C-alpha positions in Angstrom: -2.5 -4.1 26.1 -1.3 -6.1 29.1 -1.5 -9.9 29.0 -5.0 -11.2 29.5 -6.8 -8.2 28.0 -8.0 -10.1 24.9 -4.9 -9.8 22.7 -3.0 -12.8 21.6 0.2 -13.4 19.7 -0.3 -12.7 16.0 1.9 -15.6 14.9 4.3 -18.1 16.3 7.2 -17.5 13.9 9.8 -20.2 13.5 11.2 -22.2 16.3 14.5 -20.7 17.4 15.7 -18.7 14.3 19.2 -17.3 14.9 20.7 -14.5 12.7 24.3 -15.2 11.8 25.5 -11.8 12.9 25.0 -10.9 16.5 24.6 -7.2 17.3 27.2 -5.6 19.5 27.3 -2.4 21.5 30.6 -0.6 21.6 31.1 0.8 25.1 31.6 4.3 23.9 28.3 4.2 21.9 26.1 2.4 24.4 25.1 5.6 26.2 24.2 7.3 22.9 21.6 4.7 21.9 18.1 5.5 23.4 16.1 2.8 25.1 12.4 3.1 24.1 9.7 2.1 26.6 7.0 -0.2 25.1 3.6 1.4 24.9 1.8 -1.9 25.5 4.2 -4.1 27.7 3.5 -7.8 27.3 1.1 -7.4 24.3 0.5 -10.5 22.3 0.4 -9.2 18.7 3.9 -8.4 17.6 3.2 -4.9 16.3 1.6 -3.9 19.5 4.4 -5.4 21.5 7.1 -3.3 19.9 5.3 0.0 19.6 7.3 2.7 21.6 5.6 4.8 24.2 4.4 8.1 22.7 2.1 10.7 24.1 -0.9 11.1 21.8 -1.5 14.1 19.6 -5.2 13.1 19.5 -7.0 11.1 22.1 -10.6 10.1 22.9 -11.7 10.3 19.3 -15.1 8.7 18.8 -17.5 7.9 16.0 -20.1 10.2 17.5 -18.1 13.3 16.7 -15.2 12.3 14.5 -15.4 10.9 11.0 -12.5 8.4 11.0 -12.1 8.4 7.2 -11.9 12.2 7.3 -9.3 11.9 10.1 -7.3 9.4 8.0 -7.4 11.7 5.1 -6.1 14.5 7.4 -3.1 12.3 8.4 -2.5 11.4 4.8 -2.4 15.1 3.7 0.1 15.8 6.5 2.3 12.8 5.7 2.0 11.8 9.3 4.1 9.1 11.1 2.9 7.2 14.1 0.3 4.7 15.1 -3.4 4.6 15.9 -4.9 2.6 18.8 -8.5 1.7 19.1 -10.0 0.2 22.3 -13.5 -1.0 23.0 -13.8 -2.7 26.4 -11.2 -5.5 26.2 -10.7 -5.4 22.5 -7.8 -3.5 20.9 -6.4 -2.8 17.4 -3.4 -0.9 16.3 -2.4 0.5 12.9 1.0 1.9 12.0 0.9 5.0 9.8 3.8 5.8 7.5 3.7 9.0 5.4 0.1 9.3 6.3 -0.7 5.8 5.0 -1.7 2.7 6.9 1.1 0.2 6.3 0.7 -2.6 8.9 -1.8 -3.4 11.6 -2.6 -5.9 14.4 -5.6 -7.0 16.4 -6.4 -9.9 18.7 -6.0 -12.6 16.1 -5.4 -10.9 12.8 -2.8 -8.7 11.1 -2.5 -6.6 8.0 -5.7 -5.7 6.0 -8.0 -7.7 8.2 -6.6 -6.0 11.3 -7.1 -2.6 9.7 -10.7 -3.6 9.1 -11.0 -4.7 12.7 -9.9 -1.2 13.9 -12.5 0.4 11.7 -15.2 -2.0 13.0 -14.3 -1.3 16.6 -14.4 2.4 15.9 -17.9 2.1 14.3 -19.0 0.2 17.4 -17.9 3.1 19.7 -14.3 2.4 20.4 -12.1 5.3 21.6 -9.2 6.1 19.3 -5.9 7.8 19.9 -3.1 8.8 17.6 0.6 8.6 18.7 3.3 10.2 16.7 6.7 8.5 15.9 9.9 9.7 14.3 10.0 8.7 10.7 13.0 6.3 11.3 11.1 4.4 14.0 8.0 4.1 11.9 10.0 2.7 9.0 11.7 0.1 11.2 8.3 -1.0 12.5 6.7 -1.2 9.1 8.0 -4.7 8.6 6.5 -6.1 11.7 3.8 -8.6 10.7 2.6 -12.0 11.9 5.9 -13.7 12.3 9.6 -13.1 12.8 12.1 -14.6 10.4 15.6 -16.0 10.4 17.5 -13.3 8.7 21.1 -12.4 8.2 21.7 -8.9 9.6 23.4 -7.3 6.7 25.4 -4.1 6.8 22.5 -2.1 5.5 19.7 -4.0 7.4 16.6 -1.9 8.3 14.0 -3.4 10.5 13.4 -4.8 14.0 15.6 -7.6 15.5 14.2 -9.3 18.6 15.6 -11.8 21.0 14.8 -13.0 24.6 16.8 -10.1 26.0 15.1 -7.3 24.1 14.6 -5.7 20.7 16.8 -3.6 18.6 15.8 -1.0 16.0 18.1 -0.9 12.9 18.2 1.7 10.2 20.7 1.0 7.3 22.7 -1.3 9.5 23.0 1.2 12.4 21.4 0.6 15.8 19.1 3.6 16.4 17.2 2.4 19.5 16.6 -0.6 21.8 13.5 -1.7 23.7 12.9 -4.0 26.6 10.3 -6.0 24.6 11.3 -9.5 23.5 10.5 -12.8 21.7 11.3 -16.2 23.2 13.6 -16.8 20.2 15.8 -14.7 17.9 14.2 -13.4 14.8 14.0 -10.3 12.5 11.3 -8.3 10.9 12.9 -6.7 7.8 11.4 -3.4 6.8 10.4 -2.9 3.1 12.3 -0.2 1.2 9.0 1.6 0.8 6.1 0.3 2.9 3.0 -0.5 0.9 -0.4 0.9 1.8 -2.9 -1.5 3.3 -6.2 -1.8 1.5 -9.4 -2.4 3.3 -10.8 -5.9 2.8 -13.8 -6.4 0.6 -16.1 -6.9 3.6 -15.7 -3.2 4.4 -14.9 -1.7 1.0 -16.7 -4.0 -1.5 -16.9 -1.2 -4.1 -13.0 -1.2 -4.3 -12.8 -4.9 -5.1 -15.4 -4.9 -7.9 -14.5 -4.7 -11.6 -15.9 -1.8 -13.6 -16.5 -1.4 -17.3 -16.3 1.9 -19.3 -19.5 3.1 -20.9 -19.3 4.8 -24.3 -19.0 8.1 -22.6 -16.1 6.8 -20.5 -14.3 5.4 -23.6 -14.8 8.8 -25.3 -13.2 10.5 -22.2 -10.0 8.6 -22.9 -9.8 9.7 -26.6 -7.7 12.9 -26.7 -9.3 14.2 -29.9 -12.8 14.4 -28.5 -14.4 17.3 -26.6 -15.5 14.8 -24.0 -11.9 14.1 -23.2 -11.1 17.8 -22.8 -14.1 18.4 -20.6 -13.3 15.3 -18.4 -9.6 16.4 -18.1 -10.7 19.9 -17.0 -13.0 18.5 -14.4 -11.1 15.6 -12.9 -7.4 16.3 -13.9 -4.7 13.9 -14.6 -5.5 11.9 -11.5 -9.0 11.3 -12.7 -7.8 10.3 -16.1 -5.3 7.8 -14.6 -8.1 6.1 -12.6 -10.3 5.9 -15.6 -7.5 4.3 -17.6 -6.9 1.8 -14.9 -10.5 0.8 -14.8 -10.4 0.5 -18.6 -7.4 -1.9 -18.2 -9.6 -4.0 -15.9 -7.9 -3.1 -12.7 -10.2 -2.9 -9.6 -9.9 0.4 -7.6 -8.1 -1.7 -4.9 -5.5 -3.0 -7.3 -5.0 0.5 -8.7 -4.6 1.9 -5.3 -2.0 -0.7 -4.4 0.0 -0.1 -7.6 -0.2 3.6 -7.4 0.3 3.9 -3.6 -3.0 5.8 -3.2 -5.5 5.9 -0.4 -8.9 4.3 -1.1 -10.8 7.1 0.6 -9.4 9.4 -2.1 -10.6 7.1 -4.9 -14.1 6.4 -3.6 -15.7 9.8 -4.5 -14.3 9.6 -8.0 -15.6 6.0 -8.6 -19.0 7.0 -7.3 -19.0 10.2 -9.5 -18.1 8.1 -12.6 -20.9 5.7 -11.9 -23.4 8.6 -11.3 -22.5 10.5 -14.5 -22.4 7.4 -16.8 -18.7 7.0 -17.4 -18.5 3.5 -16.0 -20.8 0.8 -14.7 -20.2 -2.2 -12.5 -19.0 -5.1 -14.6 
């Protein structure tokens, strides 16, 4: 993603934020800290700018022979760490995967859920996709990279990315684990969440997940432990199926339930469609 290839900065951040505590490199430790090469030198979107170079485990994936949702499910089942890169002509999108879940993303002018949607759109249009593994610690550090850098006091247990004009530093629990010659024109930090949340597809791509559903009589009976319908439902769909049905009864959309329960939408969609088909729920 070199300059001029269609990518632009994902956000301007604040002018000149300056963390109170400057990082230092003890001479005896400097040689032990690895310097990571950027995968996309000079990229505009922050996430793309700070992704480390990593040889792909999968490359050249294409909609004509690879179901992307099935591939994402495969990564989820493996609790995979790394990032996906989709390219179609001069358009690019990247998505960071943590524990097999998409947790942050960036495209030309969007971040987060919209950028995840952009990657899927590009793929459907014929983009080539590659998957690049990362160590868990590096993926966690990068999980906080969004549309802007913040003024932030680098505490003793800080985890995240700290960037400045001279380069970037990867912190894990207050310790420097890597550096990278990728920079910002000012000093700022991207704190990583304790547990990164899963991105949910926008309604333009997963409208079913953002709709409310109502339980039919059969669905309400399935939640009543004293009825045979409940026992049959539990046998067929298990505790996970019951939990989803309860969430819909509590007026949560599938997207809201996925966010709260840290689940992948592609695991919920077949259940929702099955509940609709068999008369447990209806769109409401």
